[in-house]
C-alpha positions in Angstrom: 48.0 21.5 84.0 48.2 23.8 81.0 45.5 26.2 79.8 44.0 23.6 77.4 43.7 21.0 80.1 42.1 23.5 82.5 39.5 24.3 79.9 38.8 20.7 79.1 38.1 19.6 82.7 35.1 21.9 83.3 33.8 21.0 79.8 34.0 17.3 80.6 32.2 18.0 83.9 29.4 19.8 82.1 29.2 17.1 79.5 28.8 14.4 82.2 26.1 16.5 83.9 24.2 16.9 80.7 24.3 13.1 80.0 23.1 12.4 83.5 20.2 14.9 83.1 19.3 13.3 79.8 19.4 9.9 81.3 17.2 10.9 84.2 14.7 12.7 82.0 14.5 9.8 79.6 14.1 7.3 82.4 11.4 9.3 84.0 9.6 9.6 80.7 9.7 5.8 80.2 8.4 5.2 83.7 5.6 7.7 83.2 4.5 6.2 79.9 4.5 2.7 81.4 2.6 3.7 84.6 0.1 6.0 82.8 -0.1 4.4 79.4 -0.6 0.8 80.1 -3.7 1.2 82.3 -5.0 3.6 79.6 -4.7 1.3 76.7 -5.6 -1.9 78.5 -8.4 -0.7 80.9 -6.8 -2.8 83.6 -5.7 -1.5 87.0 -2.2 -2.2 88.3 -3.7 -4.2 91.2 -5.3 -6.6 88.7 -2.0 -6.8 86.7 0.1 -7.7 89.8 -2.5 -10.3 90.8 -2.0 -12.0 87.4 1.8 -11.8 87.7 1.8 -13.4 91.1 0.3 -16.6 89.8 3.3 -17.2 87.4 5.1 -20.3 88.8 8.8 -20.8 89.3 9.0 -23.7 86.8 7.3 -21.5 84.2 9.9 -18.7 84.9 12.6 -21.3 84.4 11.2 -22.3 81.1 11.0 -18.7 80.0 14.6 -18.1 81.0 15.8 -21.1 79.0 13.9 -19.9 75.9 15.4 -16.4 76.4 18.9 -17.9 76.6 18.3 -20.1 73.6 17.2 -17.1 71.5 20.4 -15.3 72.5 22.5 -18.2 71.4 20.7 -18.5 68.1 21.5 -14.8 67.5 25.2 -15.6 67.7 24.9 -17.2 64.2 24.3 -13.8 62.7 27.0 -12.0 64.8 29.6 -14.6 64.1 28.9 -14.5 60.3 29.5 -10.8 60.2 33.0 -11.0 61.8 35.2 -13.8 60.7 37.2 -15.1 63.7 34.5 -14.2 66.3 33.5 -17.1 68.5 29.9 -17.8 69.5 30.8 -17.1 73.2 32.3 -13.8 72.4 29.3 -13.0 70.1 27.0 -13.6 73.0 29.2 -11.3 75.1 28.9 -8.5 72.6 25.2 -8.9 72.4 24.6 -8.7 76.1 27.2 -6.1 77.0 26.2 -3.9 74.1 22.5 -4.2 75.0 23.2 -3.4 78.7 24.7 -0.1 77.7 22.1 0.6 75.0 19.2 -0.2 77.4 20.1 2.4 80.0 20.6 5.4 77.8 18.5 7.4 75.3 20.2 7.1 71.9 22.0 4.3 73.7 23.1 2.7 70.5 26.3 4.8 70.5 27.1 3.6 74.1 26.5 0.0 73.1 28.7 0.4 70.1 31.5 1.9 72.2 31.4 -1.0 74.6 31.5 -3.5 71.8 34.4 -1.7 70.2 36.4 -1.8 73.4 35.8 -5.6 73.7 36.7 -6.3 70.1 40.0 -4.3 70.3 40.9 -6.2 73.4 40.4 -9.5 71.4 42.7 -8.3 68.6 40.1 -7.3 66.0 41.0 -4.3 63.8 38.8 -1.2 63.7 37.9 -2.0 60.1 36.6 -5.4 61.1 34.5 -3.9 63.8 33.1 -1.2 61.5 32.1 -3.9 59.0 30.5 -6.0 61.7 28.5 -3.0 63.2 27.3 -1.9 59.8 26.3 -5.3 58.6 24.5 -6.5 61.8 22.7 -3.2 62.1 21.6 -3.3 58.5 19.8 -6.6 58.9 18.5 -5.8 62.4 16.9 -2.5 61.4 15.5 -3.8 58.1 13.8 -6.7 60.0 12.2 -4.4 62.5 10.9 -2.1 59.8 9.3 -5.0 57.7 7.7 -6.9 60.6 4.5 -4.8 60.8 3.9 -5.4 57.1 4.4 -9.2 57.6 1.9 -9.1 60.4 -0.7 -7.3 58.3 -0.2 -9.7 55.4 -0.6 -12.7 57.7 -3.8 -11.2 59.2 -5.2 -10.8 55.7 -4.4 -14.4 54.8 -6.2 -15.7 57.8 -9.2 -13.4 57.2 -8.7 -11.1 60.2 -8.9 -7.4 59.7 -5.8 -5.5 61.0 -6.4 -2.4 63.1 -6.0 1.0 61.5 -3.0 1.7 63.7 -1.3 -1.5 62.6 -2.0 -0.8 59.0 -0.5 2.7 59.4 2.6 1.3 61.1 3.0 -1.3 58.3 2.9 1.4 55.7 5.2 3.7 57.6 7.6 0.8 58.1 7.7 -0.1 54.4 8.4 3.6 53.4 11.2 3.8 56.0 12.6 0.5 54.9 12.7 1.6 51.2 14.5 4.8 52.2 16.8 3.0 54.5 17.8 0.4 51.9 18.3 3.1 49.3 20.6 5.0 51.7 22.6 1.8 52.5 22.9 1.0 48.8 24.2 4.5 48.1 26.7 4.3 50.9 28.1 1.0 49.7 28.0 1.5 45.9 28.7 5.1 45.2 32.0 6.9 45.7 30.2 10.2 46.1 28.6 8.8 49.3 32.0 8.5 51.0 31.2 11.6 53.1 28.0 10.1 54.3 29.8 6.8 55.0 32.4 8.8 56.9 29.7 10.4 59.0 28.3 6.9 59.9 31.7 5.5 60.7 32.5 8.6 62.7 29.6 7.7 65.0 31.2 4.2 65.5 34.8 5.2 66.0 36.7 8.3 67.2 38.0 10.6 64.6 41.5 10.9 66.2 43.8 8.5 68.0 43.7 9.6 71.6 47.4 8.8 72.1 48.9 10.4 69.0 46.2 12.9 67.9 46.5 11.5 64.4 43.5 10.6 62.3 42.9 6.8 62.2 43.5 4.8 59.0 39.8 4.5 58.2 39.5 8.3 57.5 41.6 7.9 54.4 40.5 4.4 53.5 36.8 4.8 53.0 36.7 3.5 49.4 38.4 0.3 50.6 36.2 0.1 53.6 33.1 0.5 51.3 34.4 -2.3 49.1 35.2 -4.8 51.9 31.9 -4.1 53.6 29.9 -4.7 50.4 31.9 -7.9 50.0 31.0 -9.0 53.5 27.3 -8.1 53.0 27.2 -10.4 49.9 29.2 -13.2 51.5 27.3 -13.3 54.8 23.8 -12.3 53.7 22.2 -15.8 54.2 23.8 -16.5 57.6 23.3 -13.0 59.0 19.7 -12.7 57.7 18.9 -16.2 58.8 20.4 -15.7 62.3 18.4 -12.4 62.7 15.2 -14.1 61.5 15.7 -17.0 63.8 16.3 -14.7 66.8 13.1 -12.8 65.9 11.2 -16.1 65.9 12.6 -17.0 69.3 11.6 -13.7 70.7 8.1 -14.0 69.3 7.9 -17.5 70.8 9.0 -16.0 74.1 6.1 -13.5 74.0 3.7 -16.3 73.1 4.9 -18.3 76.1 4.6 -15.3 78.4 1.0 -15.0 77.4 0.5 -18.7 78.2 2.3 -18.2 81.5 -0.5 -15.7 82.6 -3.3 -18.0 81.4 -4.0 -16.5 77.9 -4.2 -18.5 74.7 -3.7 -16.1 71.7 -3.6 -16.9 68.0 0.0 -16.9 66.7 -0.8 -14.2 64.2 -1.9 -11.8 67.0 1.2 -12.5 68.9 3.3 -11.8 65.8 1.4 -8.5 65.3 2.1 -7.4 68.9 5.7 -8.5 68.6 6.1 -6.5 65.3 4.8 -3.3 67.0 7.0 -3.9 70.0 10.1 -4.4 67.8 9.4 -1.3 65.7 8.7 0.9 68.8 12.0 -0.2 70.3 13.7 1.9 67.6 12.3 5.0 69.2 15.1 7.3 70.6 13.0 9.2 73.2 13.6 6.6 75.8 16.2 3.9 76.4 15.4 1.0 74.0 12.0 2.5 73.3 10.9 1.5 76.8 7.4 2.7 77.6 6.4 3.0 73.9 7.2 -0.6 73.2 5.1 -1.9 76.1 2.2 0.3 75.3 2.3 -0.6 71.6 2.3 -4.3 72.2 -0.4 -4.2 74.8 -2.5 -2.0 72.6 -2.4 -4.6 69.8 -3.2 -7.5 72.1 -6.2 -5.7 73.7 -7.4 -4.6 70.2 -7.7 -8.3 69.2 -9.7 -9.1 72.3 -7.2 -10.3 74.9 -8.0 -9.4 78.6 -6.3 -6.2 79.6 -4.7 -7.3 82.9 -3.3 -10.5 81.3 -2.0 -8.6 78.2 -0.1 -6.1 80.4 1.3 -8.9 82.7 2.5 -10.9 79.7 4.2 -7.9 78.0 5.9 -6.8 81.2 7.1 -10.4 81.7 8.4 -10.5 78.2 10.1 -7.1 78.4 11.7 -8.1 81.7 13.6 -10.8 79.8 14.5 -9.1 76.5 15.1 -5.6 78.0 15.5 -5.4 81.8 17.4 -8.6 82.4 20.0 -7.8 79.8 21.2 -4.8 81.9 22.5 -6.6 85.0 23.7 -9.6 83.0 25.5 -7.5 80.5 27.2 -5.3 83.0 28.3 -8.3 85.1 29.9 -9.8 81.9 31.5 -6.5 81.2 32.9 -6.1 84.7 34.2 -9.7 84.6 35.9 -9.2 81.2 37.6 -6.0 82.5 39.2 -8.0 85.3 40.6 -10.8 83.0 43.5 -10.4 80.6 42.2 -10.6 77.1 43.1 -13.6 74.9 43.5 -12.4 71.3 41.2 -14.0 68.7 42.1 -14.8 65.2 41.9 -11.1 64.2 40.4 -10.2 60.9 41.5 -7.2 58.9 
């Protein structure tokens, strides 16, 4: 071991310890928010919540599972459209394995991206194809989450129900952030002077050097071409990616509505959409893995504000988050472990 290797080993050890500490702190924060925040916003005790959850039948859980799986399959439409040559089965694999990594770490998007990049390279896709896929899918996903609270507020206004001040504030904030986000994306894809910013974004998706040769990868010198091909993909796939993302959001909102029905609550669809919108926006928070804690408290707060019983609201949101957040972790890691044991079969790689 030379001097450089001797220095790197302790640094790697410290880096792993720091990541572990961040994970433990973020997880403890999420648990504390759930345990303390949900009774606070709902006025329901945990004993009352567990009593409601115990009454959910096995056939009902099976139905919820099928709807969850159907939503995941619908989502593959968007993922396939953003990477020519990707099959629906592999798109489902990317969704679940990336979510598994993202859901256990604060700022877990980077970990999920790394897992997806590893899978795509095993299947024969180029780094450029993966970068375009990650940029396009995240563009529509984040835009949808930011606009949902405004959609909920507009729907409430149409049906003559006054939105809560908090929901109005989130809607306004989401629209401001959406405008800034779209302006940034437009600049990155249309202006050559934004290549440095695009390089910063891509640098978070891929390593800046080839681990084997130490040379810079091709994308470092090919940002103008990457910008051109990404913009081309955005234009070509817009309807399919946006449609797939919107259909997935509808399936998730439907799952939340079914979870409320599973605990014996009948809620207006517009109220379910409002709670879903807040939960989706809160899931962007980076303090905890997947916004856990904040997402649950936000959704329950909306449901209770519109008159739903506290214990039932908490039970329904916990049931819903079990499917779209917790269940993705073991399922995704099982898929990842299985794929690591099987020799990859190259796809029709796209450049």
